[in-house]
N, C-alpha and C positions, 0 to 999 in steps of 0.2 A: 185389444186391451181396453179396459174401461175408460170412459171419458174423464172420470175423476182423477186418475193418475196423470193423464195427459194434461188436463187443465192445471193441476197442482204444480206440475213441473214446467208449464209454459211452452210445451212443444207445439210448433206450428207447421212443421214439415210433415209430409206424408211418410208412412212407414207401414209395411206389411209385417206383422209379427205372427209367426207360425209356431205352435207348440207341437213337439213331436216326441216327447218322452226322453228317457235318459239314455245317454251313452253313445249314440251314433254307431251302435253295434247290434248284432242280432243276439241279444241276451235272453230273450224270452220267446214265446210261441211264434211260429212262422207268420201267421196272419197279422198279429200285432206288429212284429218287426217289419214286415213288408209294407204296411201302411206308413210306418214311421220313416222308412227309407224313401218312400214316395214323397213325403212332405219335404224331406231334406233335398232330394233331387229337384223337385219343383221349385223350392225356394232358392237354391243355388243357381238354377237356370234363369229364373225370373230376375234375380239380383244381378246376374251378369248382363242380361239384356237391358235392364234399366240403367246400369252404369254405362254401357256402350251407347245408349241413347242420351246420356247426360241428364237423366231424369232426376228431379229432386226427391223422388220416392225411393226409399231403400227397403231392403228385406232383411229381417233378423229371425233366426230360428232359435226358439227357446227350448233348451234341453234341461228340463227340470229333474233334479234328483228328488230327495225327500223334501216334501213341502207339507207343513202342518195345515192341511185344508179340511179335514173331516171326510175325505173321499171314501174311506173304508166304511164309515157309518152310513154315508149316502148309498153306497153299494149294498150294504146290509138291508137298508130300508127298501131299496128297489127289488130285492129278492124276497121280501116279506110277503108278497102276494101269493096267489095260487101257484103251487109248485109245478104243475104239469110234469114235464119230463126233466125238470131242473132240481129235483129234490136233493141229489148228491151235491150239486153245486151250491144250493142254498145252505145245506148243512155245513159245507166247508167255509162259506162266507160267514155264517153265524159264528163258527168256531174261531176263525182267524181275525175277524174285524176288530175285536177289542185289542188284540196283540198288535195289529198294524197301526191302529190309532195311537196306542201308547208309544210305539216306536217312532212314529212320525212326530208326536208331541215332544219326544225327548231329543231326537236328532234332526228333525226337519227345520228348515228355515220358514219364516213367516211369509204369507202371501204378499204382505207389504214390502218385505225385503226383495222378493222376486220382482215386484213392480219397479223398485228402485234400480235393480240390476238391468232390467229391460230398458228403462229410460236412459241409463248410462250408456248402454250398448247402442241405442238409437243415436244419441248425441255424438258418439265416437264412430258411428257408421261401421259397427262390427257385425259380421254375418252370423255369429253364434253367441248365445248366452248360456253358460252353465251355472247352475245354482250351487254346485259343490264339486269336489274332485273325486267322488265315489267311483265313477266309471273310467278313471284315467288308465288303469291297467288294461281294460278291455279295448279302449281306443288305441292305445299304443300297440297292442297285439294285432289288431285289425290293420292298422297302418303299416306295421312291419310286414305282415303277410302280403299286403298289396305290393309293397316295394320289393319284397323277395321274389315275387312272381314276374318282375320285369326281366326282359332279356338282357343279356350282358351288353355292356357299352360297345359301340363300334357298329359298323354297317349302316343301318338306317337311323342314325341319330337325328335329333332335332326335337323341338318341343311343339306343342299345339299351336303356339303363336306363329311359328314358322310355317306350319301346315296351312293355317288360315290365310296368312299373308300370300302364300303361293297361289291359293285358289283365287284370292281377290286380284292378284296381278294378272292371272290368266283370264279373268273375267273382263278386264278392261281393254 
């Protein structure tokens, strides 16, 4: 996050802010989704370890939806060079960029608003920041699918804390 936002809000504690795209779900291509899942997993693990160590540094994952940033126009400009084997992709970017920009301008939040949301999340020590509720149905469906895959209650019940405590007790 830029120093201007941090200085403006007077934040003096350490914070790792990771941006990983929208939804916490595999809504688009597999390579894109895989990289975003990796950021979430890394951030959650790092955050857990920092809390366990009572570190003053926190971790927050930024999950932006539509943000009016000019990203489509920047992408169009990046594709404006020699086509090589990318002529089909370049044509698609040229065709869609104005529509994407118009949609982001109409429905997207401002980058300044995103900065304010991040600062608020840091102050409240929240692990996630969503800029809108656009992905809520996808998140609910993924969460429900994970819960539905759990075995029936009974037998080997217990939670992860019980598991870890048992290992620590046996280690001493």
